[in-house]
C-alpha positions as CSV (number, residue, x, y, z in Angstrom):
1,M,-30.6,-8.0,-3.7
2,T,-30.6,-6.6,-7.2
3,D,-27.6,-6.6,-9.4
4,H,-25.2,-3.8,-8.5
5,G,-23.5,-1.6,-11.1
6,T,-19.8,-1.9,-11.9
7,K,-19.0,1.5,-10.6
8,Y,-20.4,0.6,-7.2
9,L,-18.6,-2.7,-7.1
10,K,-15.3,-1.1,-8.2
11,A,-15.6,1.4,-5.4
12,I,-16.2,-1.4,-2.9
13,A,-13.1,-3.3,-4.3
14,L,-11.0,-0.1,-3.9
15,D,-12.3,0.3,-0.4
16,I,-11.4,-3.3,0.4
17,A,-7.8,-2.6,-0.9
18,E,-7.5,0.5,1.3
19,G,-8.9,-1.3,4.3
20,Y,-12.1,0.6,4.7
21,V,-14.3,-2.4,4.2
22,S,-13.8,-5.8,5.8
23,V,-15.2,-8.7,3.8
24,N,-16.9,-11.4,5.7
25,Q,-19.9,-13.6,5.3
26,L,-22.2,-11.2,7.0
27,Y,-21.1,-8.5,4.6
28,L,-21.7,-10.8,1.6
29,K,-25.0,-12.1,2.8
30,P,-27.3,-9.7,0.9
31,L,-25.5,-10.3,-2.4
32,N,-27.0,-12.6,-4.9
33,E,-25.1,-15.0,-7.2
34,Q,-24.6,-12.5,-10.0
35,S,-23.5,-9.7,-7.7
36,L,-21.0,-12.0,-6.0
37,K,-19.5,-13.1,-9.4
38,S,-19.2,-9.4,-10.4
39,L,-17.6,-8.5,-7.2
40,Y,-15.1,-11.4,-7.5
41,S,-14.1,-10.4,-11.0
42,I,-13.7,-6.7,-10.2
43,V,-11.6,-7.5,-7.1
44,M,-9.4,-9.6,-9.4
45,K,-9.1,-6.7,-11.8
46,V,-8.1,-4.3,-9.0
47,Q,-5.6,-6.8,-7.8
48,A,-4.1,-7.1,-11.3
49,G,-4.0,-3.3,-11.6
50,I,-2.0,-3.0,-8.3
51,R,0.4,-5.8,-9.5
52,A,0.8,-4.0,-12.8
53,A,1.9,-0.7,-11.3
54,P,5.6,-0.1,-11.2
55,F,7.3,-1.6,-8.1
56,P,8.7,1.1,-5.7
57,Y,12.1,-0.5,-5.0
58,S,13.6,2.2,-2.9
59,E,10.5,3.4,-0.9
60,I,9.8,1.0,2.0
61,D,6.5,2.7,3.0
62,L,5.1,2.3,-0.5
63,I,6.2,-1.4,-0.7
64,R,4.4,-2.0,2.6
65,K,1.2,-0.3,1.5
66,R,1.2,-2.2,-1.8
67,S,1.7,-5.5,0.1
68,L,-1.1,-4.7,2.5
69,K,-3.5,-3.9,-0.4
70,L,-2.6,-7.2,-2.1
71,Q,-3.1,-9.1,1.1
72,R,-6.5,-7.6,1.8
73,L,-7.7,-8.3,-1.7
74,Y,-6.4,-11.9,-1.6
75,A,-8.2,-12.4,1.7
76,A,-11.4,-10.9,0.2
77,L,-11.2,-13.2,-2.8
78,T,-10.8,-16.2,-0.5
79,V,-13.9,-15.2,1.6
80,I,-15.9,-14.7,-1.6
81,K,-14.9,-18.0,-3.1
82,N,-15.7,-19.9,0.2
83,T,-19.1,-18.1,0.5
84,A,-20.0,-19.0,-3.1
85,R,-19.0,-22.6,-2.4
86,E,-21.1,-22.8,0.7
87,R,-24.1,-21.4,-1.2
88,K,-23.4,-24.0,-3.9
89,Y,-23.1,-21.5,-6.7
90,K,-21.7,-22.8,-9.9
91,W,-19.0,-20.7,-11.5
């Protein structure tokens, strides 16, 4: 598969955070090494952006949503790393 643009990959990363996209090996199968690296770095940036946002101390629903987003992104990063390791990509 050809290299995807950063806007496309950022949209995917935001969809992962919202729970619209579930990342698994079948989903990552058509991605080449460069696309996988780009997706990994963009997911890291989205995760850092969520962590950098002010913490909603008094609103339990917002705390729960933030935690779920971070959990989904972390799980996606783990799947991407393991897929890259299985394909023997050097990062």
